[in-house]
C-alpha positions in Angstrom: 0.0 0.1 -0.1 2.8 2.4 0.9 4.6 1.7 -2.7 1.4 2.1 -4.2 0.9 5.6 -2.5 4.4 6.5 -3.1 4.3 5.9 -6.7 1.0 7.8 -6.8 2.6 10.8 -5.2 6.1 10.8 -7.2 3.2 10.8 -10.4 1.4 14.3 -9.2 4.9 15.9 -8.4 6.1 15.1 -12.3 3.1 16.4 -13.2 3.3 19.3 -11.3 6.6 20.2 -12.4 5.4 19.3 -16.0 2.7 21.6 -16.0 5.1 24.6 -14.6 7.8 24.0 -17.3 5.2 23.8 -20.0 3.4 27.1 -19.4 6.2 29.2 -20.4 6.2 31.0 -17.2 10.2 30.6 -17.5 11.9 33.7 -16.8 15.1 32.4 -17.1 14.9 31.8 -20.9 13.8 35.3 -20.8 16.9 37.3 -18.5 19.9 38.5 -20.1 20.7 40.8 -23.1 19.3 40.3 -26.3 21.4 42.4 -29.8 18.5 42.5 -33.1 20.0 40.2 -35.8 21.7 41.6 -38.7 22.0 45.1 -36.8 24.9 46.0 -35.6 24.1 49.3 -34.7 21.3 48.7 -32.0 22.5 48.6 -28.4 21.4 45.5 -26.8 17.9 45.3 -24.8 18.4 43.8 -21.5 15.3 41.7 -19.7 16.2 41.7 -15.4 14.3 40.3 -12.7 14.6 42.8 -9.4 12.7 41.7 -6.4 10.5 39.5 -7.8 9.5 41.7 -10.9 10.7 41.0 -14.4 12.0 44.5 -16.7 12.2 45.0 -20.5 15.2 48.0 -20.6 15.2 49.0 -23.8 17.3 52.0 -26.0 15.4 54.7 -27.7 17.7 56.8 -30.1 20.0 56.8 -27.3 17.6 56.9 -24.5 17.2 54.0 -22.1 13.5 53.6 -20.9 12.6 50.8 -18.6 9.1 48.9 -18.5 7.8 46.7 -16.0 7.3 43.2 -17.8 4.6 40.5 -16.9 3.9 37.1 -18.7 0.6 36.6 -20.2 -2.4 34.6 -18.7 -1.1 31.2 -20.3 2.8 32.1 -19.8 3.5 32.0 -23.2 5.3 35.6 -23.8 6.0 38.4 -21.2 4.2 42.1 -22.2 5.1 45.5 -21.3 4.1 49.1 -22.5 5.9 52.4 -23.3 4.0 55.5 -22.6 4.3 57.9 -25.3 3.3 61.5 -26.0 1.2 60.3 -28.5 -0.3 56.8 -26.5 0.5 53.5 -25.3 3.4 51.3 -27.1 2.5 47.4 -26.7 5.6 45.8 -26.2 5.2 41.5 -26.5 8.3 39.1 -26.4 8.4 35.2 -27.5 11.2 32.7 -26.4 11.7 30.7 -29.4 12.7 27.0 -28.1 13.7 26.1 -31.3 16.5 29.0 -32.1 16.8 30.3 -28.8 16.2 33.4 -30.1 13.8 36.4 -28.7 10.9 37.4 -30.8 10.2 41.1 -29.9 7.0 42.5 -31.4 5.9 46.2 -31.1 3.7 48.5 -33.9 2.8 45.4 -35.7 6.8 45.2 -36.3 8.1 41.5 -35.0 12.3 41.6 -35.3 14.4 38.4 -33.7 17.1 38.7 -31.1 20.5 36.8 -30.5 21.3 36.5 -26.6 24.8 38.0 -25.6 26.5 37.6 -22.5 27.2 40.8 -20.6 30.7 41.5 -21.2 29.5 41.0 -24.9 26.5 43.6 -24.6 28.9 46.2 -23.1 31.5 46.0 -25.4 28.5 46.2 -28.3 26.9 49.3 -26.4 30.6 51.2 -26.3 30.7 50.8 -30.3 27.2 51.9 -31.0 27.8 55.0 -28.6 31.0 55.6 -30.5 30.0 55.8 -34.1 27.2 58.4 -32.9 29.9 60.3 -31.6 28.7 63.7 -32.6 32.4 64.7 -33.0 32.4 62.8 -36.2 30.0 65.2 -38.2 32.6 68.2 -37.8 33.9 69.3 -40.8 33.2 69.9 -44.7 31.0 67.9 -46.5 30.2 67.8 -50.5 26.9 66.9 -52.0 27.5 63.3 -52.8 25.4 63.9 -56.2 25.2 67.7 -57.0 29.9 68.0 -56.6 29.5 71.5 -57.7 27.4 72.2 -55.1 28.3 74.7 -52.5 29.6 71.9 -49.3 28.5 72.8 -45.8 30.8 72.7 -42.9 30.0 71.6 -39.2 32.0 73.2 -36.6 32.0 72.9 -33.1 33.0 75.9 -30.8 33.3 74.8 -27.1 30.4 72.6 -26.3 27.9 74.0 -29.4 27.9 72.9 -33.0 27.6 75.1 -35.9 26.3 74.7 -39.7 27.9 76.8 -42.1 26.6 76.9 -45.5 26.2 79.0 -48.3 23.5 80.8 -47.4 23.7 80.9 -43.8 25.6 80.4 -40.2 23.2 78.1 -37.7 23.9 76.2 -33.8 22.5 73.0 -34.6 22.2 70.8 -31.5 22.7 66.7 -31.0 19.4 65.0 -30.0 18.9 61.5 -29.9 21.6 60.8 -32.5 21.4 62.9 -35.2 21.5 66.9 -35.4 17.8 68.4 -35.1 16.6 71.8 -35.8 14.7 74.0 -37.8 16.5 75.1 -41.3 14.5 78.0 -43.3 11.2 77.1 -41.5 11.2 73.3 -42.3 12.5 70.5 -39.6 15.7 69.4 -40.7 17.8 66.4 -38.9 21.4 65.7 -40.1 22.8 61.9 -39.2 25.6 60.0 -40.1 25.0 57.0 -42.0 26.8 53.5 -42.0 28.9 54.1 -44.9 30.2 57.1 -42.9 28.8 59.5 -45.0 26.4 62.4 -43.8 22.7 62.7 -44.3 21.0 65.5 -44.3 17.2 65.2 -44.1 15.3 68.7 -44.5 11.5 68.2 -44.9 10.8 65.5 -47.4 14.2 66.0 -48.8 17.0 63.4 -48.4 20.6 64.5 -49.7 23.7 62.5 -48.6 27.0 63.9 -48.4 30.7 62.6 -48.5 33.5 64.3 -46.1 35.5 66.6 -47.9 
C-alpha cells in the first residue's frame, strides 16, 4: 500500500513540475542581454528580474527606457507597455525554443534577437555610442550627387555645434543620435550613415554628403 501511495505521490509531483515548465512561465529563458539580428548598430535590450519583478530595458535612439513586464495568462509571452506622448506602445517578447532567439513585437512589427553575454553587451554598447559620436560629423562635406554645389561645414565651438552653408551659419543641437533643428522654417535632421557619409533631411528631402 505504501509503495502504491508513494508511486502516486511521485506521479503527482512529476505532473506538477511538467505543468510548471510547460506553461512557459520561465523567466530564466528571457533574462539577459539581447541584440537585434543583422543590425550591429543597436544597443542590446536587457531583460532583468529585480525583487521578483521583470523589466525590459531598451534603447530608443540613445534614450534608455525601462518597462515593467509580466507574463500573459498562459505564460507564453512577456508583455510590457511604453508610454509615449501619443499614447501607449505595446511590447511583446516570445522565447523561441527551437532557435533560442527572442521575438520582440512592437507596433505590429516583429524582430528576432539573439542572446549576448554581459561582457559582449557592454562592448556592443560602447561601439554603438562611438559610432554616433557627434564629433565625427565635424568637418566639411560635399553633396554626393551635386559635386558642383557649395559644400557644408559642421563646426564645434566649445560645447556648441554650428552648420555653415552658403546661406547662413546656424547653431545646431545634437539629440537622439542626430542634429535636429529648424532650418528655413522646415524640420531638419543631420545624421551619420553606416557607410560613413552624412545624410541631411530637410522636410521630405534627403541629401547624402561625403567628407571632403
